[in-house]
TIDOTOR-135659 format. One record per residue (C-alpha): residue number from 1; residue in one letter; x, y, z. Coordinates in pm, whole numbers, padded with zeros to 5 digits. Last residue first. Layout:
REM TIDOTOR-135659
NODE; resi; resn; x; y; z
NODE; NUM; a; X; Y; Z $
...
//
This chain:
REM TIDOTOR-135659
NODE; resi; resn; x; y; z
NODE; 484; l; -01092; -01895; -02651 $
NODE; 483; s; -01224; -01645; -02903 $
NODE; 482; l; -01480; -01888; -03047 $
NODE; 481; p; -01639; -01921; -02703 $
NODE; 480; d; -01760; -01560; -02723 $
NODE; 479; k; -01864; -01414; -02390 $
NODE; 478; q; -01548; -01478; -02192 $
NODE; 477; f; -01613; -01589; -01834 $
NODE; 476; l; -01414; -01913; -01819 $
NODE; 475; r; -01139; -01753; -02029 $
NODE; 474; g; -01088; -01481; -01769 $
NODE; 473; v; -01051; -01742; -01494 $
NODE; 472; e; -00775; -01909; -01696 $
NODE; 471; s; -00607; -01569; -01743 $
NODE; 470; v; -00591; -01535; -01363 $
NODE; 469; r; -00357; -01832; -01334 $
NODE; 468; e; -00052; -01626; -01233 $
NODE; 467; k; -00262; -01494; -00946 $
NODE; 466; e; -00259; -01825; -00755 $
NODE; 465; t; -00443; -01717; -00436 $
NODE; 464; m; -00767; -01634; -00613 $
NODE; 463; f; -01110; -01548; -00466 $
NODE; 462; l; -01417; -01536; -00688 $
NODE; 461; i; -01737; -01332; -00679 $
NODE; 460; v; -01982; -01422; -00958 $
NODE; 459; h; -02234; -01172; -01091 $
NODE; 458; d; -02506; -01390; -01241 $
NODE; 457; g; -02622; -01297; -01590 $
NODE; 456; d; -02695; -01652; -01706 $
NODE; 455; e; -02732; -01883; -01407 $
NODE; 454; i; -02473; -02054; -01188 $
NODE; 453; i; -02588; -02368; -01005 $
NODE; 452; t; -02500; -02404; -00634 $
NODE; 451; d; -02409; -02768; -00554 $
NODE; 450; h; -02065; -02697; -00402 $
NODE; 449; h; -02199; -02403; -00204 $
NODE; 448; a; -02193; -02030; -00286 $
NODE; 447; i; -02354; -01758; -00075 $
NODE; 446; i; -02641; -01623; -00284 $
NODE; 445; v; -02731; -01254; -00283 $
NODE; 444; e; -03057; -01182; -00466 $
NODE; 443; n; -03101; -00851; -00649 $
NODE; 442; d; -03388; -00648; -00516 $
NODE; 441; e; -03714; -00718; -00690 $
NODE; 440; d; -03909; -00607; -00999 $
NODE; 439; k; -03711; -00852; -01212 $
NODE; 438; r; -03450; -01041; -01013 $
NODE; 437; e; -03077; -01005; -01080 $
NODE; 436; r; -02855; -01267; -00920 $
NODE; 435; v; -02552; -01183; -00707 $
NODE; 434; l; -02332; -01485; -00655 $
NODE; 433; a; -02089; -01573; -00375 $
NODE; 432; d; -01771; -01762; -00289 $
NODE; 431; i; -01632; -01918; -00605 $
NODE; 430; t; -01287; -02050; -00516 $
NODE; 429; t; -00952; -02035; -00694 $
NODE; 428; g; -00623; -02180; -00562 $
NODE; 427; e; -00591; -02423; -00853 $
NODE; 426; p; -00780; -02307; -01159 $
NODE; 425; l; -01154; -02378; -01166 $
NODE; 424; d; -01294; -02658; -01381 $
NODE; 423; i; -01660; -02611; -01296 $
NODE; 422; d; -01842; -02926; -01180 $
NODE; 421; e; -01834; -02842; -00806 $
NODE; 420; i; -01985; -02502; -00886 $
NODE; 419; k; -02288; -02670; -01041 $
NODE; 418; r; -02329; -02585; -01405 $
NODE; 417; g; -02599; -02401; -01598 $
NODE; 416; v; -02367; -02114; -01685 $
NODE; 415; v; -01997; -02186; -01616 $
NODE; 414; k; -01809; -02301; -01928 $
NODE; 413; s; -02091; -02183; -02148 $
NODE; 412; t; -02298; -02304; -02440 $
NODE; 411; g; -02658; -02222; -02530 $
NODE; 410; h; -02573; -01954; -02784 $
NODE; 409; n; -02313; -01811; -02545 $
NODE; 408; s; -02450; -01814; -02189 $
NODE; 407; h; -02297; -01541; -01981 $
NODE; 406; a; -02150; -01524; -01631 $
NODE; 405; v; -02040; -01181; -01506 $
NODE; 404; a; -01713; -01153; -01314 $
NODE; 403; e; -01627; -01005; -00974 $
NODE; 402; i; -01268; -01078; -00873 $
NODE; 401; a; -01082; -01104; -00543 $
NODE; 400; e; -00706; -01123; -00566 $
NODE; 399; a; -00424; -01268; -00358 $
NODE; 398; a; -00071; -01191; -00235 $
NODE; 397; g; -00087; -00832; -00363 $
NODE; 396; r; -00039; -00660; -00028 $
NODE; 395; r; -00290; -00886; 00145 $
NODE; 394; l; -00562; -00844; -00112 $
NODE; 393; s; -00582; -00685; -00453 $
NODE; 392; h; -00931; -00611; -00579 $
NODE; 391; v; -01069; -00661; -00929 $
NODE; 390; a; -01417; -00555; -01038 $
NODE; 389; e; -01661; -00603; -01325 $
NODE; 388; v; -01478; -00867; -01531 $
NODE; 387; e; -01662; -01005; -01834 $
NODE; 386; g; -01366; -01191; -01979 $
NODE; 385; r; -01013; -01077; -02044 $
NODE; 384; r; -00871; -00832; -01793 $
NODE; 383; v; -00814; -00469; -01889 $
NODE; 382; k; -01116; -00289; -01746 $
NODE; 381; a; -01109; -00467; -01408 $
NODE; 380; l; -00731; -00435; -01408 $
NODE; 379; l; -00746; -00057; -01389 $
NODE; 378; s; -00969; -00059; -01082 $
NODE; 377; g; -00737; -00305; -00907 $
NODE; 376; v; -00431; -00096; -00987 $
NODE; 375; t; -00577; 00203; -00805 $
NODE; 374; i; -00618; 00023; -00472 $
NODE; 373; q; -00274; -00140; -00492 $
NODE; 372; q; -00104; 00193; -00570 $
NODE; 371; p; -00296; 00386; -00307 $
NODE; 370; s; -00145; 00149; -00046 $
NODE; 369; i; -00300; 00177; 00300 $
NODE; 368; a; -00094; 00034; 00586 $
NODE; 367; i; -00323; -00092; 00863 $
NODE; 366; d; -00265; -00163; 01232 $
NODE; 365; i; 00070; 00009; 01271 $
NODE; 364; d; 00283; -00129; 01556 $
NODE; 363; f; 00611; -00080; 01368 $
NODE; 362; a; 00785; -00370; 01545 $
NODE; 361; e; 00503; -00602; 01435 $
NODE; 360; d; 00637; -00596; 01078 $
NODE; 359; h; 00357; -00480; 00851 $
NODE; 358; v; 00548; -00153; 00826 $
NODE; 357; l; 00810; -00302; 00596 $
NODE; 356; n; 00577; -00435; 00328 $
NODE; 355; v; 00413; -00095; 00282 $
NODE; 354; f; 00752; 00081; 00299 $
NODE; 353; a; 00887; -00122; 00007 $
NODE; 352; p; 00571; -00043; -00191 $
NODE; 351; r; 00624; 00336; -00158 $
NODE; 350; n; 00292; 00519; -00138 $
NODE; 349; i; 00199; 00473; 00227 $
NODE; 348; l; -00121; 00604; 00388 $
NODE; 347; a; -00103; 00514; 00756 $
NODE; 346; m; -00372; 00369; 00982 $
NODE; 345; v; -00396; 00354; 01361 $
NODE; 344; r; -00639; 00180; 01595 $
NODE; 343; r; -00702; 00224; 01967 $
NODE; 342; a; -00489; 00538; 02002 $
NODE; 341; g; -00293; 00501; 02329 $
NODE; 340; m; 00029; 00700; 02314 $
NODE; 339; r; 00223; 00419; 02146 $
NODE; 338; k; -00041; 00403; 01874 $
NODE; 337; a; -00026; 00778; 01812 $
NODE; 336; v; 00355; 00773; 01798 $
NODE; 335; m; 00353; 00489; 01545 $
NODE; 334; a; 00089; 00664; 01332 $
NODE; 333; s; 00288; 00990; 01341 $
NODE; 332; l; 00606; 00814; 01231 $
NODE; 331; i; 00450; 00617; 00946 $
NODE; 330; n; 00250; 00910; 00808 $
NODE; 329; v; 00544; 01152; 00835 $
NODE; 328; q; 00767; 00900; 00659 $
NODE; 327; d; 00519; 00846; 00379 $
NODE; 326; d; 00483; 01219; 00305 $
NODE; 325; n; 00171; 01330; 00115 $
NODE; 324; t; -00032; 01341; 00438 $
NODE; 323; v; -00292; 01071; 00508 $
NODE; 322; a; -00233; 00968; 00871 $
NODE; 321; c; -00539; 00801; 01027 $
NODE; 320; f; -00590; 00785; 01404 $
NODE; 319; v; -00899; 00584; 01494 $
NODE; 318; d; -01073; 00529; 01830 $
NODE; 317; t; -00914; 00824; 02010 $
NODE; 316; r; -00924; 00838; 02391 $
NODE; 315; d; -00545; 00812; 02434 $
NODE; 314; i; -00501; 01068; 02154 $
NODE; 313; g; -00686; 01328; 02360 $
NODE; 312; e; -00611; 01642; 02158 $
NODE; 311; e; -00373; 01776; 02425 $
NODE; 310; r; -00183; 01446; 02421 $
NODE; 309; l; -00152; 01459; 02044 $
NODE; 308; l; -00017; 01814; 02058 $
NODE; 307; t; 00237; 01729; 02326 $
NODE; 306; e; 00345; 01416; 02143 $
NODE; 305; d; 00414; 01604; 01819 $
NODE; 304; a; 00387; 01346; 01539 $
NODE; 303; a; 00088; 01520; 01377 $
NODE; 302; d; 00281; 01850; 01366 $
NODE; 301; g; 00057; 02152; 01405 $
NODE; 300; h; -00245; 02355; 01298 $
NODE; 299; i; -00570; 02203; 01422 $
NODE; 298; v; -00900; 02185; 01232 $
NODE; 297; l; -01202; 02082; 01443 $
NODE; 296; i; -01472; 01935; 01222 $
NODE; 295; k; -01830; 02000; 01340 $
NODE; 294; k; -01800; 02351; 01192 $
NODE; 293; d; -01815; 02190; 00846 $
NODE; 292; l; -01509; 02271; 00639 $
NODE; 291; e; -01431; 02588; 00444 $
NODE; 290; e; -01311; 02832; 00708 $
NODE; 289; s; -01107; 02584; 00910 $
NODE; 288; l; -00972; 02435; 00589 $
NODE; 287; r; -00839; 02775; 00478 $
NODE; 286; n; -00678; 02839; 00814 $
NODE; 285; a; -00513; 02494; 00812 $
NODE; 284; a; -00389; 02544; 00455 $
NODE; 283; d; -00232; 02878; 00548 $
NODE; 282; l; -00071; 02726; 00860 $
NODE; 281; n; 00074; 02419; 00691 $
NODE; 280; s; 00105; 02125; 00933 $
NODE; 279; e; -00260; 02016; 00916 $
NODE; 278; i; -00429; 01813; 01193 $
NODE; 277; l; -00795; 01721; 01138 $
NODE; 276; r; -01031; 01640; 01424 $
NODE; 275; v; -01359; 01450; 01399 $
NODE; 274; n; -01579; 01400; 01710 $
NODE; 273; g; -01944; 01303; 01675 $
NODE; 272; i; -01907; 01051; 01396 $
NODE; 271; r; -02180; 01014; 01136 $
NODE; 270; d; -02225; 01366; 00995 $
NODE; 269; a; -01857; 01463; 01015 $
NODE; 268; l; -01727; 01138; 00864 $
NODE; 267; r; -01781; 01231; 00500 $
NODE; 266; t; -01635; 01580; 00532 $
NODE; 265; a; -01334; 01461; 00731 $
NODE; 264; l; -01265; 01186; 00480 $
NODE; 263; g; -01273; 01426; 00184 $
NODE; 262; r; -01046; 01676; 00359 $
NODE; 261; g; -00795; 01409; 00450 $
NODE; 260; i; -00802; 01258; 00101 $
NODE; 259; k; -00775; 01586; -00088 $
NODE; 258; g; -00509; 01731; 00141 $
NODE; 257; g; -00558; 01822; 00506 $
NODE; 256; g; -00315; 01575; 00660 $
NODE; 255; a; -00341; 01389; 00991 $
NODE; 254; l; -00692; 01268; 01074 $
NODE; 253; i; -00811; 01219; 01433 $
NODE; 252; v; -01129; 01018; 01486 $
NODE; 251; r; -01364; 00981; 01787 $
NODE; 250; e; -01687; 00780; 01798 $
NODE; 249; v; -01590; 00455; 01627 $
NODE; 248; p; -01796; 00165; 01760 $
NODE; 247; l; -01628; -00079; 02002 $
NODE; 246; d; -01498; -00400; 01852 $
NODE; 245; r; -01692; -00715; 01939 $
NODE; 244; k; -01460; -00988; 02064 $
NODE; 243; r; -01304; -01172; 01776 $
NODE; 242; l; -01386; -01429; 01508 $
NODE; 241; e; -01759; -01482; 01565 $
NODE; 240; d; -01814; -01107; 01605 $
NODE; 239; m; -01687; -01057; 01250 $
NODE; 238; f; -01966; -01285; 01134 $
NODE; 237; k; -02240; -01077; 01290 $
NODE; 236; r; -02088; -00748; 01172 $
NODE; 235; i; -02087; -00853; 00807 $
NODE; 234; h; -02458; -00949; 00790 $
NODE; 233; k; -02595; -00627; 00637 $
NODE; 232; k; -02325; -00625; 00368 $
NODE; 231; e; -02411; -00973; 00238 $
NODE; 230; a; -02123; -01203; 00317 $
NODE; 229; v; -01776; -01302; 00199 $
NODE; 228; f; -01494; -01402; 00434 $
NODE; 227; f; -01121; -01338; 00465 $
NODE; 226; v; -00962; -01472; 00785 $
NODE; 225; e; -00620; -01359; 00903 $
NODE; 224; d; -00534; -01619; 01168 $
NODE; 223; n; -00402; -01473; 01495 $
NODE; 222; d; -00569; -01741; 01715 $
NODE; 221; e; -00669; -02044; 01513 $
NODE; 220; i; -00974; -02122; 01298 $
NODE; 219; v; -01012; -02499; 01244 $
NODE; 218; t; -01061; -02634; 00893 $
NODE; 217; d; -01304; -02929; 00904 $
NODE; 216; g; -01550; -02776; 00658 $
NODE; 215; e; -01276; -02685; 00414 $
NODE; 214; p; -01077; -02363; 00386 $
NODE; 213; i; -00811; -02284; 00126 $
NODE; 212; i; -00518; -02213; 00358 $
NODE; 211; t; -00237; -01975; 00264 $
NODE; 210; r; 00076; -02008; 00475 $
NODE; 209; r; 00309; -01716; 00547 $
NODE; 208; g; 00168; -01659; 00896 $
NODE; 207; r; -00171; -01828; 00885 $
NODE; 206; f; -00368; -01670; 00602 $
NODE; 205; i; -00721; -01808; 00574 $
NODE; 204; a; -00922; -01798; 00256 $
NODE; 203; a; -01275; -01756; 00117 $
NODE; 202; v; -01476; -01810; 00436 $
NODE; 201; r; -01839; -01816; 00328 $
NODE; 200; a; -02115; -01625; 00500 $
NODE; 199; e; -02487; -01673; 00569 $
NODE; 198; g; -02761; -01474; 00733 $
NODE; 197; e; -02956; -01537; 01051 $
NODE; 196; r; -02873; -01833; 01275 $
NODE; 195; v; -02511; -01748; 01341 $
NODE; 194; h; -02331; -01986; 01580 $
NODE; 193; q; -02474; -02315; 01451 $
NODE; 192; p; -02414; -02200; 01091 $
NODE; 191; l; -02041; -02156; 01174 $
NODE; 190; e; -01986; -02511; 01303 $
NODE; 189; r; -01865; -02635; 00964 $
NODE; 188; l; -01578; -02390; 01000 $
NODE; 187; a; -01415; -02602; 01269 $
NODE; 186; h; -01362; -02453; 01617 $
NODE; 185; g; -01063; -02302; 01800 $
NODE; 184; v; -01183; -01948; 01725 $
NODE; 183; l; -01554; -01960; 01640 $
NODE; 182; p; -01678; -01785; 01957 $
NODE; 181; g; -01411; -01509; 01937 $
NODE; 180; g; -01237; -01495; 02273 $
NODE; 179; t; -00898; -01589; 02135 $
NODE; 178; y; -00840; -01361; 01839 $
NODE; 177; a; -00910; -01384; 01467 $
NODE; 176; k; -00767; -01111; 01245 $
NODE; 175; v; -01022; -00981; 00995 $
NODE; 174; g; -01045; -00956; 00616 $
NODE; 173; v; -01381; -00860; 00472 $
NODE; 172; l; -01536; -00933; 00134 $
NODE; 171; r; -01857; -00741; 00092 $
NODE; 170; v; -02174; -00802; -00108 $
NODE; 169; r; -02452; -00555; -00188 $
NODE; 168; g; -02203; -00267; -00227 $
NODE; 167; h; -02236; -00202; -00599 $
NODE; 166; a; -02209; -00572; -00688 $
NODE; 165; f; -01887; -00606; -00490 $
NODE; 164; d; -01734; -00399; -00211 $
NODE; 163; l; -01403; -00466; -00035 $
NODE; 162; v; -01316; -00422; 00332 $
NODE; 161; q; -00961; -00488; 00455 $
NODE; 160; l; -00808; -00534; 00799 $
NODE; 159; a; -01144; -00511; 00975 $
NODE; 158; g; -01164; -00440; 01349 $
NODE; 157; p; -01411; -00153; 01328 $
NODE; 156; t; -01611; -00152; 01002 $
NODE; 155; e; -01710; 00216; 00950 $
NODE; 154; i; -01345; 00320; 00969 $
NODE; 153; l; -01236; 00054; 00720 $
NODE; 152; r; -01512; 00147; 00473 $
NODE; 151; e; -01411; 00515; 00497 $
NODE; 150; i; -01047; 00423; 00430 $
NODE; 149; s; -01139; 00242; 00108 $
NODE; 148; d; -01372; 00516; -00017 $
NODE; 147; t; -01103; 00780; 00044 $
NODE; 146; v; -00851; 00567; -00146 $
NODE; 145; l; -01083; 00529; -00445 $
NODE; 144; k; -01169; 00899; -00452 $
NODE; 143; e; -00800; 00999; -00427 $
NODE; 142; p; -00709; 00757; -00704 $
NODE; 141; s; -00968; 00895; -00952 $
NODE; 140; i; -00980; 00655; -01246 $
NODE; 139; v; -01149; 00763; -01569 $
NODE; 138; l; -01264; 00479; -01792 $
NODE; 137; d; -01358; 00480; -02159 $
NODE; 136; v; -01197; 00815; -02234 $
NODE; 135; p; -01289; 00983; -02564 $
NODE; 134; l; -01366; 01331; -02423 $
NODE; 133; a; -01720; 01421; -02535 $
NODE; 132; n; -01914; 01205; -02783 $
NODE; 131; k; -02001; 00957; -02506 $
NODE; 130; v; -01976; 01102; -02155 $
NODE; 129; f; -01646; 01214; -02005 $
NODE; 128; l; -01701; 01586; -01953 $
NODE; 127; d; -02060; 01535; -01844 $
NODE; 126; s; -01933; 01387; -01516 $
NODE; 125; k; -02034; 01032; -01422 $
NODE; 124; t; -01674; 00931; -01356 $
NODE; 123; e; -01551; 00582; -01287 $
NODE; 122; g; -01419; 00545; -00932 $
NODE; 121; n; -01462; 00170; -00931 $
NODE; 120; q; -01750; 00072; -00705 $
NODE; 119; p; -01871; 00404; -00566 $
NODE; 118; d; -01924; 00547; -00916 $
NODE; 117; l; -01804; 00905; -00913 $
NODE; 116; d; -02012; 01222; -00906 $
NODE; 115; d; -02103; 01186; -00540 $
NODE; 114; k; -02250; 01511; -00413 $
NODE; 113; a; -02443; 01565; -00735 $
NODE; 112; i; -02329; 01865; -00932 $
NODE; 111; d; -02542; 02174; -00976 $
NODE; 110; k; -02520; 02335; -01317 $
NODE; 109; l; -02299; 02558; -01529 $
NODE; 108; p; -01986; 02514; -01316 $
NODE; 107; n; -01965; 02144; -01413 $
NODE; 106; k; -01736; 01958; -01178 $
NODE; 105; f; -01555; 01629; -01238 $
NODE; 104; y; -01252; 01789; -01402 $
NODE; 103; e; -01205; 02010; -01095 $
NODE; 102; g; -01156; 01702; -00877 $
NODE; 101; s; -00796; 01682; -00991 $
NODE; 100; r; -00651; 01333; -00987 $
NODE; 99; v; -00733; 01194; -01330 $
NODE; 98; r; -00596; 00851; -01429 $
NODE; 97; a; -00693; 00778; -01787 $
NODE; 96; i; -00810; 00463; -01966 $
NODE; 95; r; -00855; 00425; -02342 $
NODE; 94; t; -00997; 00122; -02522 $
NODE; 93; p; -01020; 00076; -02901 $
NODE; 92; t; -00711; 00272; -03018 $
NODE; 91; t; -00841; 00464; -03320 $
NODE; 90; f; -00484; 00579; -03403 $
NODE; 89; i; -00532; 00946; -03489 $
NODE; 88; t; -00848; 01052; -03310 $
NODE; 87; h; -00871; 00793; -03034 $
NODE; 86; a; -00502; 00772; -02941 $
NODE; 85; v; -00472; 01149; -02968 $
NODE; 84; q; -00773; 01203; -02736 $
NODE; 83; c; -00643; 00945; -02486 $
NODE; 82; a; -00303; 01114; -02486 $
NODE; 81; i; -00472; 01450; -02430 $
NODE; 80; l; -00645; 01317; -02117 $
NODE; 79; n; -00333; 01160; -01967 $
NODE; 78; t; -00115; 01462; -02045 $
NODE; 77; e; -00371; 01693; -01885 $
NODE; 76; d; -00397; 01482; -01571 $
NODE; 75; s; -00018; 01493; -01532 $
NODE; 74; g; 00172; 01239; -01318 $
NODE; 73; t; 00146; 00977; -01593 $
NODE; 72; v; -00117; 00705; -01567 $
NODE; 71; a; -00252; 00676; -01923 $
NODE; 70; i; -00356; 00319; -02004 $
NODE; 69; l; -00399; 00252; -02376 $
NODE; 68; i; -00570; -00072; -02476 $
NODE; 67; d; -00588; -00285; -02790 $
NODE; 66; a; -00276; -00139; -02950 $
NODE; 65; d; -00198; -00165; -03322 $
NODE; 64; q; -00199; 00205; -03416 $
NODE; 63; a; -00076; 00289; -03067 $
NODE; 62; g; 00252; 00110; -03142 $
NODE; 61; a; 00488; 00285; -02900 $
NODE; 60; d; 00657; 00467; -03189 $
NODE; 59; f; 00314; 00593; -03296 $
NODE; 58; l; 00240; 00708; -02941 $
NODE; 57; t; 00567; 00900; -02931 $
NODE; 56; r; 00499; 01057; -03270 $
NODE; 55; p; 00147; 01161; -03164 $
NODE; 54; w; 00280; 01342; -02855 $
NODE; 53; a; 00077; 01280; -02539 $
NODE; 52; a; 00323; 01049; -02359 $
NODE; 51; h; 00629; 01267; -02413 $
NODE; 50; g; 00919; 01038; -02499 $
NODE; 49; t; 01131; 00737; -02412 $
NODE; 48; i; 00979; 00410; -02531 $
NODE; 47; t; 00999; 00081; -02341 $
NODE; 46; r; 00921; -00279; -02438 $
NODE; 45; v; 00838; -00523; -02160 $
NODE; 44; d; 00993; -00836; -02009 $
NODE; 43; l; 01023; -00695; -01660 $
NODE; 42; h; 01291; -00661; -01394 $
NODE; 41; k; 01583; -00481; -01555 $
NODE; 40; q; 01349; -00327; -01811 $
NODE; 39; i; 01170; -00132; -01539 $
NODE; 38; e; 01500; 00014; -01415 $
NODE; 37; k; 01590; 00118; -01768 $
NODE; 36; l; 01253; 00290; -01798 $
NODE; 35; k; 01311; 00494; -01482 $
NODE; 34; t; 01650; 00603; -01606 $
NODE; 33; e; 01498; 00708; -01939 $
NODE; 32; d; 01256; 00947; -01769 $
NODE; 31; l; 01015; 01081; -02031 $
NODE; 30; d; 00797; 00771; -01998 $
NODE; 29; v; 00628; 00512; -02219 $
NODE; 28; v; 00580; 00146; -02122 $
NODE; 27; t; 00496; -00116; -02386 $
NODE; 26; v; 00325; -00443; -02291 $
NODE; 25; d; 00252; -00751; -02501 $
NODE; 24; n; 00023; -00955; -02277 $
NODE; 23; n; 00113; -01298; -02142 $
NODE; 22; e; -00036; -01254; -01792 $
NODE; 21; g; 00302; -01168; -01638 $
NODE; 20; s; 00323; -00871; -01875 $
NODE; 19; l; -00008; -00753; -01730 $
NODE; 18; i; 00097; -00774; -01365 $
NODE; 17; e; 00441; -00619; -01407 $
NODE; 16; a; 00313; -00343; -01636 $
NODE; 15; v; 00035; -00259; -01388 $
NODE; 14; t; 00298; -00230; -01114 $
NODE; 13; s; 00526; -00017; -01332 $
NODE; 12; g; 00244; 00222; -01421 $
NODE; 11; v; 00119; 00254; -01063 $
NODE; 10; q; 00465; 00318; -00916 $
NODE; 9; g; 00583; 00546; -01194 $
NODE; 8; g; 00653; 00442; -01553 $
NODE; 7; g; 00387; 00657; -01717 $
NODE; 6; l; 00189; 00581; -02032 $
NODE; 5; i; 00110; 00210; -02047 $
NODE; 4; i; 00049; 00063; -02392 $
NODE; 3; i; -00121; -00276; -02417 $
NODE; 2; n; -00124; -00532; -02700 $
NODE; 1; m; -00341; -00824; -02593 $
//
């Protein structure tokens, strides 16, 4: 495919790296020539220097022949206008825009639903982006996606990563196994003996730098990172097999009163009895104190100040989550909070080099949250070949989880009507679960086995450790066999 990416920042360059590695023709547009030169040093892509919304720039980038335009510059307005120009002048078929400001999702003329974004991928439901309005096929809200991700982690104590599929019916959870978990030291085939109700499938095990595709005789070891798939209501049972039960979250301290911090505080206030928000800017702290629910205690101060943290009971805090706009502040405050007794700490980190760095045990940070990785997954779901509904990056980009829809094409298909063991899956790829639509009933969740048969319309959840072979998965799920 011919793809134009507007914006050579962290998200744009990461998407360019992934898509160019999947044999797409990629062009990156940015005003910063230095940034483009750096991209060209590492990637086989074309670059254009210019304003991303100007018709001439888009023409030079090849918008007239492009299949997809992805607008991820730092300006919402530039991204939206670029999509309009691409549609009106160049009839570019698919247009994606990153929009950060929540104001674009509000309609002052009528009441807005509390959640005006799809919980699965951050796609807007606002009137502004409906058909015959702004010509944007997918609007990505990074702050919404990140807030969703952190909320899932807080509501699932002990999880390293929590990903939703099929609108939340199925979850893929990563958890570190510890001695004391009933299944630790035992083979996976013993799992059904431990949990009588519900079913799960272990998708992958990461043991240090090794990736293990699990078999029945695979033994779970202490400190393994285990990723498993299960119906949402059964997640807790299977986590308890891998570690001692984690205590529920009753006390949370958030550092940073921006969009993410404010959104998290608002969501958590009704479910968690004690939510505190630390904001370093006095005016912002006063404003938040007036605007937020009275259940949320807003504190003005430095989140890395030991005296302040001690006064706020950091040693009795279940989760400390730093979400300011400064990576260094987030890292430092999370480290201080952990050292002072917070049970679990999280830090929002934008720079990829920092994300990899803080996973070193010396930093003592439980979870580093990368907005870049979260946002990229939503973009890829729209770009990938085949009927792809969702894409999630796991373990700092080391693996991917994909939700694809199986279709029968005039009686022929590479997956429909076949047992999983008979499907020619790429190396390092497993099918772990299916969600099957039932008329007049709730959709059925099926944990995959070797003899499970895929039906037309099934939502198939796959796990991939060999990401360079993702195009092969896309071809398995393409609708039209003539296009293969």
